[in-house]
MOPAC internal coordinates of N, CA, C and O (Angstrom, degrees):
PM7 1SCF
backbone

  N    0.0000 0     0.00 0     0.00 0    0    0    0
  C    1.4613 1     0.00 0     0.00 0    1    0    0
  C    1.5820 1   105.42 1     0.00 0    2    1    0
  O    1.2310 1   119.74 1   -48.49 1    3    2    1
  N    1.3195 1   118.11 1   131.51 1    3    2    1
  C    1.4044 1   123.45 1  -177.31 1    5    3    2
  C    1.5032 1   105.84 1   -82.82 1    6    5    3
  O    1.2310 1   121.53 1   -33.26 1    7    6    5
  N    1.3975 1   114.68 1   146.74 1    7    6    5
  C    1.5617 1   122.07 1   172.61 1    9    7    6
  C    1.4793 1   110.35 1   -84.29 1   10    9    7
  O    1.2310 1   121.34 1   -36.10 1   11   10    9
  N    1.2147 1   115.04 1   143.90 1   11   10    9
  C    1.4799 1   121.25 1   174.86 1   13   11   10
  C    1.4637 1   108.29 1   -70.88 1   14   13   11
  O    1.2310 1   120.08 1   -35.42 1   15   14   13
  N    1.3785 1   117.45 1   144.58 1   15   14   13
  C    1.4307 1   121.79 1   179.53 1   17   15   14
  C    1.5384 1   106.72 1  -119.30 1   18   17   15
  O    1.2310 1   118.04 1   -52.17 1   19   18   17
  N    1.2553 1   121.33 1   127.83 1   19   18   17
  C    1.3973 1   124.95 1  -177.59 1   21   19   18
  C    1.5315 1   106.06 1  -101.10 1   22   21   19
  O    1.2310 1   121.86 1   -56.21 1   23   22   21
  N    1.3537 1   114.04 1   123.79 1   23   22   21
  C    1.5190 1   115.02 1  -177.89 1   25   23   22
  C    1.5760 1   107.85 1  -126.94 1   26   25   23
  O    1.2310 1   122.41 1   -47.30 1   27   26   25
  N    1.2927 1   112.99 1   132.70 1   27   26   25
  C    1.4681 1   119.22 1   175.96 1   29   27   26
  C    1.5469 1   109.68 1  -126.57 1   30   29   27
  O    1.2310 1   122.92 1   -39.09 1   31   30   29
  N    1.2775 1   112.00 1   140.91 1   31   30   29
  C    1.4881 1   116.71 1  -179.89 1   33   31   30
  C    1.4956 1   105.08 1   -88.99 1   34   33   31
  O    1.2310 1   122.39 1   -47.35 1   35   34   33
  N    1.3097 1   113.03 1   132.65 1   35   34   33
  C    1.4953 1   118.78 1   176.71 1   37   35   34
  C    1.4970 1   108.87 1  -155.78 1   38   37   35
  O    1.2310 1   124.18 1     9.20 1   39   38   37
  N    1.3454 1   109.59 1  -170.80 1   39   38   37
  C    1.5153 1   120.33 1  -176.57 1   41   39   38
  C    1.5310 1   102.01 1  -136.40 1   42   41   39
  O    1.2310 1   123.92 1   -40.99 1   43   42   41
  N    1.3391 1   110.08 1   139.01 1   43   42   41
  C    1.5181 1   118.77 1   174.70 1   45   43   42
  C    1.4824 1   109.15 1   -79.62 1   46   45   43
  O    1.2310 1   116.61 1   -65.35 1   47   46   45
  N    1.3379 1   124.05 1   114.65 1   47   46   45
  C    1.4505 1   125.59 1  -179.51 1   49   47   46
  C    1.4854 1   101.85 1   -96.14 1   50   49   47
  O    1.2310 1   120.17 1   -67.53 1   51   50   49
  N    1.2887 1   117.27 1   112.47 1   51   50   49
  C    1.4861 1   121.23 1   177.14 1   53   51   50
  C    1.4477 1   104.39 1   -93.47 1   54   53   51
  O    1.2310 1   116.83 1   -51.90 1   55   54   53
  N    1.3091 1   123.63 1   128.10 1   55   54   53
  C    1.4148 1   128.94 1  -176.86 1   57   55   54
  C    1.5379 1   114.10 1  -157.81 1   58   57   55
  O    1.2310 1   120.65 1   -16.02 1   59   58   57
  N    1.2610 1   116.37 1   163.98 1   59   58   57
  C    1.4644 1   119.93 1   171.46 1   61   59   58
  C    1.4820 1   109.93 1   -77.32 1   62   61   59
  O    1.2310 1   120.86 1    -6.73 1   63   62   61
  N    1.3276 1   115.96 1   173.27 1   63   62   61
  C    1.4202 1   123.11 1  -176.21 1   65   63   62
  C    1.5526 1   114.63 1   -64.63 1   66   65   63
  O    1.2310 1   121.04 1   144.71 1   67   66   65
  N    1.3882 1   115.61 1   -35.29 1   67   66   65
  C    1.4936 1   114.91 1   177.90 1   69   67   66
  C    1.4905 1   112.43 1   -69.06 1   70   69   67
  O    1.2310 1   117.96 1   145.25 1   71   70   69
  N    1.3111 1   121.50 1   -34.75 1   71   70   69
  C    1.4805 1   125.66 1  -179.18 1   73   71   70
  C    1.5858 1   105.71 1   -73.84 1   74   73   71
  O    1.2310 1   119.87 1   142.24 1   75   74   73
  N    1.1815 1   117.86 1   -37.76 1   75   74   73
  C    1.5547 1   124.90 1  -174.01 1   77   75   74
  C    1.5378 1    98.58 1   -65.84 1   78   77   75
  O    1.2310 1   118.38 1   128.13 1   79   78   77
  N    1.4040 1   120.69 1   -51.87 1   79   78   77
  C    1.4376 1   121.57 1  -172.51 1   81   79   78
  C    1.5748 1   106.19 1   -61.29 1   82   81   79
  O    1.2310 1   119.41 1   135.47 1   83   82   81
  N    1.2974 1   118.74 1   -44.53 1   83   82   81
  C    1.4741 1   124.06 1   176.01 1   85   83   82
  C    1.4586 1   110.55 1   -52.25 1   86   85   83
  O    1.2310 1   118.22 1   128.07 1   87   86   85
  N    1.3154 1   120.99 1   -51.93 1   87   86   85
  C    1.4290 1   122.38 1  -178.24 1   89   87   86
  C    1.4894 1   113.26 1   -64.03 1   90   89   87
  O    1.2310 1   120.95 1   138.52 1   91   90   89
  N    1.4190 1   115.79 1   -41.48 1   91   90   89
  C    1.4602 1   117.16 1   172.95 1   93   91   90
  C    1.4946 1   114.45 1   -61.71 1   94   93   91
  O    1.2310 1   118.94 1   147.48 1   95   94   93
  N    1.2482 1   119.62 1   -32.52 1   95   94   93
  C    1.5219 1   122.79 1   173.48 1   97   95   94
  C    1.4678 1   110.48 1   -66.71 1   98   97   95
  O    1.2310 1   119.17 1   145.71 1   99   98   97
  N    1.2980 1   119.19 1   -34.29 1   99   98   97
  C    1.5055 1   120.86 1   177.44 1  101   99   98
  C    1.5606 1   109.91 1   -62.62 1  102  101   99
  O    1.2310 1   121.14 1   133.36 1  103  102  101
  N    1.3363 1   115.42 1   -46.64 1  103  102  101
  C    1.4106 1   123.72 1   177.00 1  105  103  102
  C    1.5787 1   109.22 1   -59.35 1  106  105  103
  O    1.2310 1   120.83 1   131.18 1  107  106  105
  N    1.3914 1   116.02 1   -48.82 1  107  106  105
  C    1.4537 1   116.54 1  -175.04 1  109  107  106
  C    1.4847 1   110.49 1   -65.59 1  110  109  107
  O    1.2310 1   120.62 1   150.51 1  111  110  109
  N    1.3526 1   116.43 1   -29.49 1  111  110  109
  C    1.4378 1   119.14 1  -177.28 1  113  111  110
  C    1.5963 1   112.78 1   -88.54 1  114  113  111
  O    1.2310 1   121.75 1   179.18 1  115  114  113
  N    1.3801 1   114.26 1    -0.82 1  115  114  113
  C    1.4551 1   122.26 1   173.25 1  117  115  114
  C    1.5665 1   109.26 1    62.57 1  118  117  115
  O    1.2310 1   121.52 1  -140.37 1  119  118  117
  N    1.3710 1   114.70 1    39.63 1  119  118  117
  C    1.4347 1   116.77 1  -179.09 1  121  119  118
  C    1.4983 1   114.67 1   -83.34 1  122  121  119
  O    1.2310 1   119.56 1   146.84 1  123  122  121
  N    1.3385 1   118.44 1   -33.16 1  123  122  121
  C    1.4269 1   127.31 1  -173.02 1  125  123  122
  C    1.5342 1   110.60 1  -111.19 1  126  125  123
  O    1.2310 1   120.41 1   -33.36 1  127  126  125
  N    1.2825 1   116.82 1   146.64 1  127  126  125
  C    1.4914 1   122.24 1   171.64 1  129  127  126
  C    1.5728 1   110.99 1    78.66 1  130  129  127
  O    1.2310 1   119.05 1  -156.33 1  131  130  129
  N    1.3118 1   119.41 1    23.67 1  131  130  129
  C    1.4825 1   125.62 1   179.15 1  133  131  130
  C    1.4218 1   107.76 1    63.75 1  134  133  131
  O    1.2310 1   119.90 1  -144.06 1  135  134  133
  N    1.3909 1   117.79 1    35.94 1  135  134  133
  C    1.4252 1   122.54 1   174.86 1  137  135  134
  C    1.5205 1   113.20 1    80.58 1  138  137  135
  O    1.2310 1   118.98 1  -179.98 1  139  138  137
  N    1.2993 1   119.55 1     0.02 1  139  138  137
  C    1.4607 1   122.14 1   169.79 1  141  139  138
  C    1.4683 1   119.01 1   -81.93 1  142  141  139
  O    1.2310 1   119.38 1   -32.85 1  143  142  141
  N    1.3204 1   118.78 1   147.15 1  143  142  141
  C    1.4843 1   118.22 1  -178.36 1  145  143  142
  C    1.5978 1   110.88 1   -58.01 1  146  145  143
  O    1.2310 1   120.71 1   -37.94 1  147  146  145
  N    1.2134 1   116.25 1   142.06 1  147  146  145
  C    1.4878 1   120.02 1  -178.92 1  149  147  146
  C    1.4988 1   109.62 1  -126.11 1  150  149  147
  O    1.2310 1   118.11 1   168.76 1  151  150  149
  N    1.3671 1   121.21 1   -11.24 1  151  150  149
  C    1.4584 1   123.03 1   174.54 1  153  151  150
  C    1.5297 1   104.59 1   -86.90 1  154  153  151
  O    1.2310 1   121.87 1   -61.93 1  155  154  153
  N    1.3675 1   114.03 1   118.07 1  155  154  153
  C    1.4330 1   119.38 1  -178.82 1  157  155  154
  C    1.5468 1   109.05 1   -87.58 1  158  157  155
  O    1.2310 1   120.51 1   141.28 1  159  158  157
  N    1.2961 1   116.63 1   -38.72 1  159  158  157
  C    1.5130 1   120.10 1   177.50 1  161  159  158
  C    1.4482 1   110.53 1  -149.62 1  162  161  159
  O    1.2310 1   119.73 1   -37.56 1  163  162  161
  N    1.2888 1   118.12 1   142.44 1  163  162  161
  C    1.4759 1   126.38 1   170.62 1  165  163  162
  C    1.5135 1   108.52 1   -87.51 1  166  165  163
  O    1.2310 1   118.12 1   -66.41 1  167  166  165
  N    1.3240 1   121.19 1   113.59 1  167  166  165
  C    1.4451 1   122.67 1  -175.54 1  169  167  166
  C    1.5425 1   110.24 1   -95.31 1  170  169  167
  O    1.2310 1   120.50 1  -154.70 1  171  170  169
  N    1.3099 1   116.66 1    25.30 1  171  170  169
  C    1.5468 1   117.71 1   176.60 1  173  171  170
  C    1.5121 1   110.90 1    70.62 1  174  173  171
  O    1.2310 1   123.18 1    38.51 1  175  174  173
  N    1.2939 1   111.50 1  -141.49 1  175  174  173
  C    1.5024 1   115.71 1   176.97 1  177  175  174
  C    1.4597 1   119.09 1   -65.05 1  178  177  175
  O    1.2310 1   120.80 1   166.16 1  179  178  177
  N    1.3284 1   116.08 1   -13.84 1  179  178  177
  C    1.5262 1   124.40 1  -179.89 1  181  179  178
  C    1.5020 1   110.96 1   -75.52 1  182  181  179
  O    1.2310 1   118.40 1   148.62 1  183  182  181
  N    1.3326 1   120.65 1   -31.38 1  183  182  181
  C    1.4099 1   121.20 1   177.82 1  185  183  182
  C    1.5178 1   109.87 1   137.71 1  186  185  183
  O    1.2310 1   119.73 1    33.29 1  187  186  185
  N    1.3200 1   118.13 1  -146.71 1  187  186  185
  C    1.5277 1   122.33 1  -174.28 1  189  187  186
  C    1.5954 1   105.66 1  -132.59 1  190  189  187
  O    1.2310 1   123.16 1   -27.79 1  191  190  189
  N    1.3331 1   111.55 1   152.21 1  191  190  189
  C    1.4344 1   120.94 1   172.20 1  193  191  190
  C    1.4864 1   105.37 1  -104.32 1  194  193  191
  O    1.2310 1   117.09 1   -68.78 1  195  194  193
  N    1.2734 1   123.13 1   111.22 1  195  194  193
  C    1.4253 1   123.85 1  -177.74 1  197  195  194
  C    1.4860 1   119.56 1  -119.15 1  198  197  195
  O    1.2310 1   120.21 1   -18.73 1  199  198  197
  N    1.2901 1   117.21 1   161.27 1  199  198  197
  C    1.4626 1   120.59 1  -179.51 1  201  199  198
  C    1.6545 1   106.01 1   -60.91 1  202  201  199
  O    1.2310 1   123.92 1   -51.11 1  203  202  201
  N    1.4138 1   110.09 1   128.89 1  203  202  201
  C    1.4911 1   114.56 1  -174.01 1  205  203  202
  C    1.5457 1   113.10 1   -69.66 1  206  205  203
  O    1.2310 1   119.67 1   159.70 1  207  206  205
  N    1.4179 1   118.24 1   -20.30 1  207  206  205
  C    1.3460 1   123.28 1   170.71 1  209  207  206
  C    1.5307 1   120.26 1   -63.90 1  210  209  207
  O    1.2310 1   123.74 1   163.55 1  211  210  209
  N    1.3352 1   110.43 1   -16.45 1  211  210  209
  C    1.4175 1   118.56 1  -175.97 1  213  211  210
  C    1.5255 1   114.80 1  -104.77 1  214  213  211
  O    1.2310 1   120.09 1   174.86 1  215  214  213
  N    1.2839 1   117.44 1    -5.14 1  215  214  213
  C    1.4606 1   124.30 1  -171.08 1  217  215  214
  C    1.5408 1   107.60 1   -61.25 1  218  217  215
  O    1.2310 1   116.34 1   128.23 1  219  218  217
  N    1.2169 1   124.56 1   -51.77 1  219  218  217
  C    1.4107 1   127.43 1   179.95 1  221  219  218
  C    1.5297 1   112.65 1   -52.85 1  222  221  219
  O    1.2310 1   119.91 1   135.04 1  223  222  221
  N    1.3317 1   117.78 1   -44.96 1  223  222  221
  C    1.4937 1   121.13 1  -177.90 1  225  223  222
  C    1.5913 1   106.35 1   -71.00 1  226  225  223
  O    1.2310 1   120.68 1   138.88 1  227  226  225
  N    1.3255 1   116.30 1   -41.12 1  227  226  225
  C    1.4531 1   119.65 1  -179.14 1  229  227  226
  C    1.5719 1   109.12 1   -60.91 1  230  229  227
  O    1.2310 1   122.04 1   136.11 1  231  230  229
  N    1.3800 1   113.70 1   -43.89 1  231  230  229
  C    1.5061 1   115.48 1  -178.98 1  233  231  230
  C    1.5373 1   110.88 1   -66.28 1  234  233  231
  O    1.2310 1   119.63 1   146.21 1  235  234  233
  N    1.2868 1   118.30 1   -33.79 1  235  234  233
  C    1.4200 1   122.05 1   176.05 1  237  235  234
  C    1.5036 1   115.80 1   -65.25 1  238  237  235
  O    1.2310 1   122.83 1   134.18 1  239  238  237
  N    1.3353 1   112.19 1   -45.82 1  239  238  237
  C    1.5327 1   117.75 1   177.37 1  241  239  238
  C    1.5022 1   110.13 1   -63.76 1  242  241  239
  O    1.2310 1   119.19 1   137.18 1  243  242  241
  N    1.4076 1   119.14 1   -42.82 1  243  242  241
  C    1.4721 1   117.47 1  -178.72 1  245  243  242
  C    1.5738 1   107.09 1   -70.87 1  246  245  243
  O    1.2310 1   116.00 1   146.28 1  247  246  245
  N    1.2251 1   125.20 1   -33.72 1  247  246  245
  C    1.4553 1   125.81 1   177.38 1  249  247  246
  C    1.4744 1   107.48 1   -61.69 1  250  249  247
  O    1.2310 1   120.26 1   131.74 1  251  250  249
  N    1.3533 1   117.10 1   -48.26 1  251  250  249
  C    1.4367 1   120.46 1  -177.30 1  253  251  250
  C    1.4588 1   114.93 1   -64.33 1  254  253  251
  O    1.2310 1   120.06 1   141.02 1  255  254  253
  N    1.3632 1   117.50 1   -38.98 1  255  254  253
  C    1.3769 1   123.50 1   174.43 1  257  255  254
  C    1.5736 1   111.63 1   -61.86 1  258  257  255
  O    1.2310 1   121.38 1   131.29 1  259  258  257
  N    1.3440 1   114.96 1   -48.71 1  259  258  257
  C    1.5086 1   121.46 1   177.14 1  261  259  258
  C    1.5439 1   111.34 1   -57.40 1  262  261  259
  O    1.2310 1   119.75 1   136.79 1  263  262  261
  N    1.3248 1   118.08 1   -43.21 1  263  262  261
  C    1.4656 1   122.14 1  -176.05 1  265  263  262
  C    1.6254 1   106.29 1   -67.10 1  266  265  263
  O    1.2310 1   120.14 1   141.57 1  267  266  265
  N    1.3230 1   117.33 1   -38.43 1  267  266  265
  C    1.5062 1   119.92 1  -175.07 1  269  267  266
  C    1.5158 1   107.07 1   -72.73 1  270  269  267
  O    1.2310 1   116.56 1   160.25 1  271  270  269
  N    1.3090 1   124.15 1   -19.75 1  271  270  269
  C    1.4365 1   126.69 1   176.80 1  273  271  270
  C    1.4790 1   114.92 1  -103.44 1  274  273  271
  O    1.2310 1   121.37 1  -164.16 1  275  274  273
  N    1.3870 1   114.98 1    15.84 1  275  274  273
  C    1.4686 1   117.13 1  -179.78 1  277  275  274
  C    1.5262 1   111.99 1   -80.37 1  278  277  275
  O    1.2310 1   119.82 1   -39.61 1  279  278  277
  N    1.1954 1   117.96 1   140.39 1  279  278  277
  C    1.4250 1   124.62 1   179.55 1  281  279  278
  C    1.5366 1   109.62 1  -108.16 1  282  281  279
  O    1.2310 1   119.34 1   -69.60 1  283  282  281
  N    1.3077 1   118.87 1   110.40 1  283  282  281
  C    1.4941 1   124.11 1  -176.31 1  285  283  282
  C    1.4602 1   106.95 1   -91.82 1  286  285  283
  O    1.2310 1   120.82 1   -79.96 1  287  286  285
  N    1.3257 1   116.04 1   100.04 1  287  286  285
  C    1.4952 1   125.39 1  -176.30 1  289  287  286
  C    1.5904 1   106.89 1   -66.18 1  290  289  287
  O    1.2310 1   120.83 1   139.60 1  291  290  289
  N    1.3468 1   116.01 1   -40.40 1  291  290  289
  C    1.5024 1   117.47 1  -171.56 1  293  291  290
  C    1.5434 1   107.50 1   -68.13 1  294  293  291
  O    1.2310 1   119.97 1   138.84 1  295  294  293
  N    1.3229 1   117.66 1   -41.16 1  295  294  293
  C    1.5523 1   116.99 1   177.29 1  297  295  294
  C    1.4795 1   111.04 1   -64.61 1  298  297  295
  O    1.2310 1   116.90 1   144.39 1  299  298  297
  N    1.3197 1   123.49 1   -35.61 1  299  298  297
  C    1.4275 1   129.59 1   176.48 1  301  299  298
  C    1.5159 1   111.85 1   -60.27 1  302  301  299
  O    1.2310 1   122.46 1   134.98 1  303  302  301
  N    1.4013 1   112.89 1   -45.02 1  303  302  301
  C    1.4688 1   115.70 1   179.23 1  305  303  302
  C    1.5036 1   114.00 1   -67.15 1  306  305  303
  O    1.2310 1   118.50 1   151.44 1  307  306  305
  N    1.3670 1   120.46 1   -28.56 1  307  306  305
  C    1.3504 1   125.06 1   179.19 1  309  307  306
  C    1.4815 1   116.28 1   -85.92 1  310  309  307
  O    1.2310 1   121.21 1   178.05 1  311  310  309
  N    1.3351 1   115.29 1    -1.95 1  311  310  309
  C    1.4851 1   124.43 1  -178.36 1  313  311  310
  C    1.4744 1   113.67 1    81.60 1  314  313  311
  O    1.2310 1   119.03 1  -163.67 1  315  314  313
  N    1.2797 1   119.46 1    16.33 1  315  314  313
  C    1.4207 1   125.75 1  -179.09 1  317  315  314
  C    1.5505 1   110.22 1   -98.67 1  318  317  315
  O    1.2310 1   121.06 1   -39.91 1  319  318  317
  N    1.3243 1   115.58 1   140.09 1  319  318  317
  C    1.4603 1   119.02 1   174.79 1  321  319  318
  C    1.5372 1   107.17 1   -98.91 1  322  321  319
  O    1.2310 1   123.57 1   -52.04 1  323  322  321
  N    1.4088 1   110.76 1   127.96 1  323  322  321
  C    1.5042 1   116.36 1  -179.83 1  325  323  322
  C    1.4680 1   109.15 1   -82.97 1  326  325  323
  O    1.2310 1   117.66 1   152.15 1  327  326  325
  N    1.2930 1   122.06 1   -27.85 1  327  326  325
  C    1.4734 1   124.41 1   177.82 1  329  327  326
  C    1.4650 1   115.86 1  -130.25 1  330  329  327
  O    1.2310 1   118.04 1   -39.15 1  331  330  329
  N    1.2060 1   121.34 1   140.85 1  331  330  329
  C    1.4561 1   123.59 1   170.87 1  333  331  330
  C    1.4883 1   109.58 1   104.38 1  334  333  331
  O    1.2310 1   120.10 1   180.00 1  335  334  333

């Protein structure tokens, strides 16, 4: 008797621990994929295996988060506020 094989198409998201934690929080808060889980497998320190249909939105959310945490040293030196 043959065993069933379960196959899911996804993308390996290689990232550091801070980005991995952010992506896991997106899933926990049900922000992406209409509230459905999109992390197929946690690959430990290597990253995450995620639903390929969600990659573009994940990348956009990560980029937005990184932009909002960006420190503009040049603006500070000139006495300008970048945010706020």
